C-alpha positions in Angstrom: 19.1 -0.1 13.5 17.6 -3.3 12.0 18.8 -4.6 8.7 16.8 -2.9 6.0 16.7 -4.3 2.5 16.2 -2.7 -0.9 13.6 -4.8 -2.7 15.9 -5.3 -5.6 19.2 -5.5 -3.8 18.6 -8.1 -1.1 22.2 -8.3 0.2 22.4 -4.6 1.0 22.4 -3.6 4.6 22.2 -0.2 6.2 24.6 -1.3 8.8 27.4 -1.4 6.3 28.7 2.2 5.9 30.0 1.9 2.4 26.9 -0.1 1.3 24.7 2.5 2.9 26.2 5.3 1.0 25.9 3.5 -2.3 22.4 2.3 -1.6 21.1 5.7 -0.5 22.4 7.4 -3.6 20.6 4.9 -5.9 17.5 4.0 -3.9 14.5 4.4 -6.2 16.3 7.4 -7.8 15.4 9.7 -4.9 17.9 12.2 -3.5 16.7 11.8 0.1 19.7 13.4 1.8 18.9 16.8 0.3 15.2 16.7 1.3 15.7 18.5 4.6 18.6 20.8 5.0 18.5 21.3 8.8 21.6 21.1 10.9 20.0 18.4 13.1 19.5 16.2 10.0 22.9 16.8 8.7 24.4 15.7 12.0 22.2 12.6 12.3 23.8 9.3 11.5 20.6 7.2 12.0 18.6 6.2 9.0 14.8 5.5 9.3 12.9 3.5 6.8 9.5 4.4 5.3 8.0 1.2 3.9 5.2 1.3 1.3 3.2 -1.9 0.6 4.0 -3.0 -3.1 0.6 -2.5 -4.6 2.1 -0.5 -7.5 5.4 -0.7 -9.4 8.5 0.5 -7.6 8.7 3.5 -10.0 5.1 4.5 -9.3 5.6 4.1 -5.6 8.6 6.4 -5.8 6.6 9.0 -7.7 3.7 9.0 -5.3 5.3 8.6 -2.0 8.8 10.2 -2.2 7.2 13.6 -1.5 6.1 12.3 1.9 9.7 11.4 2.9 10.6 15.1 3.8 7.5 15.3 6.0 8.6 12.3 8.0 12.2 13.7 8.2 10.9 17.0 9.6 8.9 15.2 12.2 11.6 12.8 13.3 14.7 15.0 12.7 16.4 12.0 11.1 17.2 10.8 7.6 14.5 8.7 6.0 14.7 6.3 3.0 11.8 5.0 1.0 11.4 1.3 0.7 9.0 -1.3 -0.6 9.3 -5.1 -1.1 9.0 -7.6 -4.0 5.6 -8.8 -2.8 3.0 -8.5 0.0 4.3 -11.6 1.9 7.9 -10.2 2.0 6.6 -6.8 3.1 4.6 -8.4 5.9 7.6 -10.4 7.0 9.8 -7.3 7.0 7.2 -5.5 9.1 7.3 -8.3 11.6 11.1 -8.0 11.7 10.8 -4.3 12.5 12.7 -3.3 9.3 10.4 -0.3 8.7 10.0 2.6 11.1 6.9 4.1 9.3 4.6 2.2 7.0 1.9 2.9 4.5 0.3 -0.5 4.3 -2.8 -2.4 3.2 -5.7 -2.3 5.6 -5.6 -5.8 7.0 -1.8 -5.7 7.2 -2.2 -2.5 9.2 -4.5 -4.2 11.6 -2.1 -7.1 12.0 0.8 -4.7 12.4 -1.0 -3.1 15.3 -2.0 -6.4 16.9 1.2 -8.4 16.4 4.1 -6.4 15.1 4.5 -3.4 17.4 3.2 -0.7 15.2 1.0 2.2 16.4 -1.7 4.1 14.5 -0.9 7.3 12.7 -3.4 8.5 10.1 -5.5 7.2 7.2 -6.9 8.8 4.0 -10.3 10.5 4.2 -11.5 8.2 1.5 -12.5 4.6 1.9 -10.9 1.7 -0.1 -13.5 1.0 -2.8 -12.8 -2.3 -4.7 -14.3 -2.7 -8.1 -14.9 -5.6 -10.5 -14.2 -4.2 -13.9 -14.5 -5.6 -17.4 -13.2 -4.3 -20.7 -15.3 -1.5 -22.1 -16.4 -3.7 -25.0 -17.3 -6.7 -22.9 -20.8 -8.0 -23.2 -21.0 -9.0 -19.5 -23.6 -7.1 -17.5 -24.0 -9.1 -14.3 -21.6 -10.6 -11.8 -23.3 -14.0 -12.1 -22.2 -14.1 -15.8 -18.6 -14.6 -14.6 -19.4 -18.2 -13.8 -16.6 -20.4 -15.2 -14.5 -17.4 -16.0 -11.1 -16.1 -14.8 -11.0 -12.9 -12.7 -7.5 -11.3 -12.3 -6.5 -9.6 -9.1 -3.5 -7.9 -7.5 -1.5 -9.9 -4.8 -3.6 -12.6 -3.1 -2.9 -10.9 0.2 -4.2 -7.5 -0.9 -7.2 -6.4 1.1 -9.2 -5.7 -2.1 -8.5 -9.3 -3.4 -9.9 -10.8 -0.2 -12.8 -8.4 -0.1 -13.7 -9.3 -3.7 -13.4 -13.0 -3.1 -15.9 -12.7 -0.3 -18.2 -10.6 -2.6 -18.0 -13.2 -5.3 -18.9 -15.9 -2.9 -21.8 -13.9 -1.5 -23.0 -13.4 -5.1 -23.1 -17.2 -5.6 -19.7 -17.6 -7.3 -17.4 -19.6 -5.0 -13.8 -18.8 -5.9 -12.0 -21.9 -7.0 -15.2 -23.7 -7.9 -17.4 -21.3 -9.9 -14.9 -18.7 -10.8 -11.1 -18.6 -10.9 -9.4 -15.7 -9.1 -5.9 -15.4 -10.5 -3.5 -13.1 -8.6 -1.2 -11.1 -10.9 1.0 -9.4 -8.4 -0.1 -5.8 -8.9 -3.1 -3.7 -10.1 -1.3 -2.9 -13.3 -0.6 -6.5 -14.2 -4.2 -7.4 -13.3 -5.6 -4.8 -15.6 -3.1 -5.6 -18.4 -4.2 -9.2 -18.3 -7.8 -8.1 -18.6 -7.1 -5.8 -21.5 -5.1 -8.5 -23.3 -8.1 -10.9 -23.1 -6.5 -13.2 -20.4 -9.4 -12.7 -18.0 -13.1 -11.8 -18.1 -12.8 -9.3 -15.3 -10.3 -7.7 -13.0 -10.3 -6.6 -9.4 -9.0 -3.1 -8.8 -9.6 -0.2 -6.5 -10.9 3.3 -7.3 -7.7 4.9 -6.0 -5.5 2.5 -7.9 -7.2 3.4 -11.1 -6.4 7.1 -10.3 -2.8 6.4 -9.3 -1.9 4.1 -12.2 -2.3 6.9 -14.8 -2.5 6.1 -18.5 -5.8 5.3 -20.1 -6.9 2.4 -17.9 -10.0 4.1 -16.6 -11.1 4.9 -20.2 -10.7 1.3 -21.3 -12.6 -0.5 -18.6 -16.2 -0.5 -17.3 -17.4 -1.2 -13.8 -19.3 -4.4 -13.6 -19.9 -4.2 -9.8 -18.8 -2.2 -6.8 -17.6 -4.3 -3.9 -18.5 -3.0 -0.4 -15.8 -0.6 0.7 -13.4 -1.1 3.6 -11.0 1.2 5.5 -8.2 2.3 3.3 -4.4 2.1 3.2 -3.1 2.9 6.7 -0.1 4.8 8.0 1.5 3.4 11.1 4.7 3.9 13.0 6.8 1.4 15.0 6.4 1.9 18.7 10.1 2.2 19.2 9.9 5.8 17.9 8.3 6.7 21.2 4.9 8.4 21.9 6.1 11.9 21.5 7.7 11.4 18.1 4.7 9.4 16.9 2.3 12.1 17.9 4.5 14.7 16.2 4.6 12.6 13.0 0.8 12.2 12.9 0.3 16.0 13.3 2.9 16.8 10.6 1.4 14.3 8.2 -2.1 15.8 8.7 -0.8 19.4 8.4 1.0 18.5 5.1 -2.0 16.6 3.7 -4.7 19.0 4.7 -3.1 22.5 4.8 0.0 22.6 2.6 -0.9 23.3 -1.0 1.7 20.8 -2.2 0.4 18.2 0.2 -3.2 18.8 -0.8 -2.3 18.3 -4.5 -0.4 15.1 -3.7 -3.4 13.8 -1.7 -5.6 14.5 -4.7 -3.2 12.5 -6.9 -3.1 9.6 -4.4 -6.9 9.7 -4.2 -6.6 10.2 -0.4 -8.5 13.5 -0.3 -6.5 14.4 2.9 -5.6 12.5 6.0 -7.3 12.0 9.4 -6.8 9.9 12.5 -7.4 6.2 12.5 -10.3 5.3 14.7 -11.1 2.1 16.6 -14.0 1.5 14.3 -11.7 1.5 11.3 -9.6 -1.3 12.8 -12.6 -3.3 14.1 -14.1 -3.2 10.6 -11.1 -5.2 9.3 -11.3 -8.0 11.8 -13.5 -10.1 9.6 -10.7 -10.3 7.1 -7.9 -11.1 9.6 -8.5 -14.9 9.6 -8.4 -14.9 5.8 -5.0 -13.2 5.6 -3.6 -15.3 8.4 -4.7 -18.5 6.5 -3.1 -17.2 3.3 0.1 -16.3 5.1 0.3 -19.9 6.5 -0.2 -21.3 3.1 2.5 -19.1 1.5 
């Protein structure tokens, strides 16, 4: 089992028995060991890691993705812990090291995980990733071109929506770094908070993130422009799980998301509207952004 790190306890290893027990009991406040009471799980000493890209706060990731942990446990018959990372670059690095067995990751990271890191397609939301440029509801701005000389806040620089929005701005005649400043803030929440505190003229956010963040964000902003959509967050599994387990996991995730009332409700809260297979066209649609993320990873 590879070394798996809690995002806020970087010295903790799952290979240390005492550390594992302490870590599992506190991890994001989730009582994962009780999620599946089968005899097979009770006898299993192996721990699998479900990694979620850190596009939201750790607490919000816990709230939204912890209900998926029992689904993965049922499919694999092994204990599963929920993990994230401090930032996108670290998450990508841990994927490359094989520290996650199952991932819910940003679209371009998913494509690279398949091409370079040994991960295999599982499923994707039925909805597309829809990036938006939003302004405060009281803002006088009406056109994208009016952002010339302004600051636009964004999530992590490696987030797919950030890269898609940068391309959209350039195609609209505003070259990032010259005509407009795109300022990464680490998360959707931070990006929107900066906008609402007057630190930027606009913010980049996705339709699903607006739903997932909760609160009154959606009521306090106005859409200035819709950026062309891309394939959404992707679920993949590491190839070491084996073809049979990966297929079983894909089937179980779709059954939960599309047929189980609890899963259907969770998918509504996530803005997924159910899950379906990842198609070759989904991955090919991301290839135009792969050079951008590779360049950013080299620079970071």
